N, C-alpha and C positions, 0 to 999 in steps of 0.2 A: 504494500500500500504506500502511496505517496503522501507525504505530509509537508505542507508549505511551512518554511521556518524563517527565511530571511528575504527581505526585499530591500534593495538599495535604491538609489536614484529614482526607480519607477515610482509613479505618483503615490503620494501619501494617502492615508485613509481620510475620506471626506465624511464628516458627520451629517446625519440626516437633518435637514432644515426645511420644515414645511412652510416657513415664511420667507419667500424669496423676493428680492428686489427692493424697490423704493416704496416704503410704506405710504399709502394714500394716493399714489400716482395713477394706478389703473382705474380706480373708481371715477377719477376726473375725466379720463379719456374714453372710458367704456362706451358712452353713448355715441361716440364717433366711429367705433369699430363696426365692420361689416361682417355678418355671418355668411360664410361662403362654403360650398361643398368642396372637398379636397380635389375632386376631379377637375376643377377649374384650373388646377396647377399642373395639368398633364404636361409631360416633357420638360418641366421645370426642375432645376436642381435646388433642393431644399436642404439647408444646413440644419441638422438636428442637434439641439443641446442635449447630449446624452444623459447628463446628470439630472436634468429636469425630468426626463422620463423615469430614470431610476428612482428619484425621490418619491414619485407617485407609486411606482410599482412595488417598491420594497415595503410599503405599508401592508401589502397583502401577504408578505412572507416574514413579517417582523418577528413572529413567534419562533419560526424555524431558525432564523438567523441569530436571534438572541440565545436560543438554547443549543446552537451549533448542530441543528438537525439537518442532514444533507437534503438539499432541495434544488430543483432546476425550474421551479414554477416561474421565478422572476425572469429567467431567460426566455421561457416560452411566451410570457406576456410581452416581452420586448420584441421578440420575433413577430408576434401577432400584430403589433403596431406597425412594424416595418412592412409587413405584407399588406396591410390596409393601404399603405402609401403606394407600394409598387403595383398593386392590383388596379390602382387608379391612374397608372402611368407616371407617377411621380418618381424622381430620381433622388433618393435620400443619401446624404453624406453625413455620417455621425461624427460629431466633434466631442471629445472627452477632455475633462480637466486634467492638468498635469500636476506640477508641484505647487506649493503655496507661495504666494507673494509676501514679501516683508510688509508691504502696505496693508495687508489684510491680517497681520499677525494678531492684533488685538481682537478682531472679530472672531477669528478661529479659536482663540483661547477661551473666549466667552462661551462659544458653542460647546467646546470640550467640557468645560466646567458644568454647563447645564446638563449635558449628557450624563456625566458622572453622578450628578444629583438625581436624575431620573432613574439611573441604574440602582442606586441605593433604595429608592422608593419601591422599585419593582421587587427587589429582594425582600423587602419588608412585607410587601403584599403577598408574595409567594409563601413566606414563613407563616402568614396568617391564613393561608389557603384561599386567598381571595384572587383566584385566577382570572376572573372576568376583568377586574380593574388592572391587574398586572399585565394582561395581554394588550389592553388598550394603551398602557403606558410604554410598553415595549416599542411601540411605533416611534416614540421620542428618542429611543436609544440606538436605533439602527444606523449603521455606518455603511457607506459605499466603500467596501474594503478593496484591497489590491486583488484579492482572489476573484471578487465579483467582476472587476474590470478585466482581469486575465481571462476569465471564462467568456465574458462578453466579446472580447476581441476575437476569440476563436469562433464564436457564433457568427459574428459579422463576416469573418473571412469565409466561412462555409456558405453563407448566404450570398457571397460575392458583393458585399456592400462596402463601399469606400468609407474609411474612417481616418481621423487624424487625432492623435493625442497631442494636445497643445502643450507648449513648454510650461505654461502656467494656467491662465483662465480661459475656458471655452468661450466666454462672452467676448473677450478681445479677439480671439481667433475667428469667431463667427463674423464679427464686425469687419475684420480685415478681408476675409474671403468674399463678403458681400461687396466691399469697396472696390475690389479688383475684378468683380464679375465672375468669380469662381463659382459662386452660388447665386441664385436668383432671389431667395428670401430665407428667413430664419424661422425655425419652429422652436418655441420655448415657452416656459411659464414664468420666466424671470423678467420683470420690468426693468432690470438694470440695462437691458439691451437698448432702451430708449435714450438714456443719457450718453450712451456710447455713440449715438448719432445714426443708428441703423435706420434704413428707409422702409424696409418691408419685413414685418414680423407677423407670424401666425401664432396666436394664443389659443388655449382651450381646445386642443385637438381631441375629439371624442371618437376617433376612428372613422368619422364621416365628415364632420364640419369643423371649421376653424373660425376664429374671430380675427379678421384681417386688419392689421395696423399699417398705415402708411405715415410718413413723416408729416403729411398735411393734417393728420388728426390732431396734432398739437395746436395748430392755429385754429382749427375748428372748435376745439375744446375751450380755448381761451382767446388768444390773439397772437399776432406775429411776435411780440416780445416773448411770450411764453415759449414759443417754438425756438426762437434764437438763443434764449438763455436757459434752456431746459437743463443743461448740464450743471450750471451754477446753482439753479434752483434745487436740483436733486442733491447736490453735495451739501448745500446749506441746510436742507431738511433732514440730512442724515443718510449716509450710505455705508457700504462695507469698508470704504477707505478712510472715512472720517466720521466721528460722532457728531450728532446734531446738538445744537444748543437747546436745552430744555424749553419746550413750548413752541418750537419753530418747526412747523410741518411744511408740506409742499405749498399750500396756498399762502401761508404767512411768509415763507421765503420769497415767493413770487411778488407779494406786495412790497416787501422790503427792497427787493432788487429794482422794482419800478421806481422807487423813490431814490435809492442810493446809487444805482447803476454799477458801481464797482464794489468789490467785496470789502475794501477798506472803508468806504463810506457806509456800507450796510452795517458793518460791525460797530461803527460810531453810533448809528441810530439805535441798534439793539442795546448797546451799553447804557443808554438812558434808562432802560427799564430792567435790564438783566445783567448778570455777571457773565462775562465771556472769558474763557481760559486765555492766558497770555500767548500760548502757542497756536491759537486757533487759525490765524491767517496762514501760518506756515503749514499747518496740517491741511488746510483747504487747498493750498497751492500744490502740495504733494498729491492730493487726491485728483486734482485736475491733470497733473502729469501722468498719474497712473491710468486714468481713463483714456488719455490720448496717446500715450507713448510706451505702455508696457510691452514686454517682449512677446512676440508671436512667432509662428513658424510660416515661412514662405514656401508653399508647396511647388511653386514654379521653379525657383532657384535652389530649393532644398537646403535652406539655411534659416537660422534665427535672425530676426531683425525687429526694430521697433514698429509698433502699430502705425505710427506716423513718424516721419523723419525727425530726428533730434540731434542737435549739434554735439551736445556733451552727454554721454550716458550717465545715468544715476543708478547706483547699485540696487536701490529699492524697487526698481522697475523690472528686475530679473536679470539673469545671466545671459549673455550673448554667446557663451561657450556651448558648443554642441555636446550633448551627452547621450548615452545609451539608456534605454529603459530595460532593466532585466529583472527576472523573477527567479529566485533560487529555490530549489526543491532538494529534499534529501529523503532517502528511503529509510524506513524504520529498521531497527536491528533485526537480523534474521535469527534463525534458531541457534546459530553459533555465536550470537552477540557481536557479529562483525558489522561495522557501520559502512554503508555504501557511500562512495564519494558524492558530494552534492553536485547537482546538474544545474547549470545556468541556462535559462531560457530567455532568449532575446525577443522582445516584443517590438514589432514594427511600429514606429511612430506615425508612419503614413502608409496605409495599405490601400492600393488602388487596383481593382481587378482588371485583368486584360479583357477587353471587349471587342476583339477584332471580328469583322464579319466574314472574312475569307482569308485563309492562309494557304499559299502554294507550298506544299510540303517539299516539292523538288528543290526549290530555290531557298526555302525557309525565309520567304519574304511576305510581308503584309501588303496586300494589294490595295487596301484603302488608305489613302494618304493621311486622313485625319483620325485614324484609329487611335484609341487610347493605349497606353502601354503600362506595364506594371512599374509603378514608381516607388516600390518598397525600398527603404534604405537598407533593410536587412533581408529577411526572408518573408515571403507571404505567410508562411507558417512560423511558429516559434522555432528558432534555430538552437539546437542543443550543442 
């Protein structure tokens, strides 16, 4: 039997987070979203926020994952969602989170501490034989583990679905892919995609319909100022990269920015009524840099780069050095108590299936000029 033990560099565990994105933003723009059947996106390349799907799906297998009970139900549900897209002619490209950004360190620590607290509560409920409440709370303890991602990449490869493991956040990776025309739109449940400046986003996919967001929705929801300053509004109201000032939500931030225009002036206005941390403007500016310039993967040139060009690199935006993702396994001791050497499995950071229409075997040539090729940096399967 194989037992996973070590994982280096390969993406860290991501804690289950049912509250994704900018608090209060989606309700404001919801009236402007259009409900459209997914078949309307036939022949379109849709970038899938893989973790957004997993966060939903893992709710259904929370008990199995918490109790370490073997299950593949989450993979079957993921596959089912993929098939609902492909059966309607959609071309899905799954984007997965990679490592954690320094900019998000505080947010990730808070989530980890919340998870540990929930686990303590679950154990107390189990001790009291209150399984009903314990099972419900297990949903708050679920992690997107490295093994889940390892298994998912195998599934996607077998389905011949392209995937990319981003150096850091899938949000930024999706934004970049849309900006260069690599994908036509983005499917997610995370409103963070809006302050990234994405133009076409599909929310609330129920295997048939989506709620379609376009960048014009911002102006329809409020006005042109709201559209042009949405990133500043979201940072000021609180995001993963910077805490909010207590009492400042999306609409309040919007009103302050209309009056003050610049963050410096806005802080002066807020300070009349509230206490603002001395480092707030510095944190705000770091958040803007993170939204606009964090490190992503360029699938065309096969290298890391900034989301948008930046003259001087900042370490908190991620590393530009290329790294391998690997997953180490070791076999349990056999009857003679001899330990088998660990095996290192390399995971492709970018798997792109070969989709040639015709291959002349005699010449080993692809006859269609625009055919796709296998862009794997390593092996399409895990390499041992």
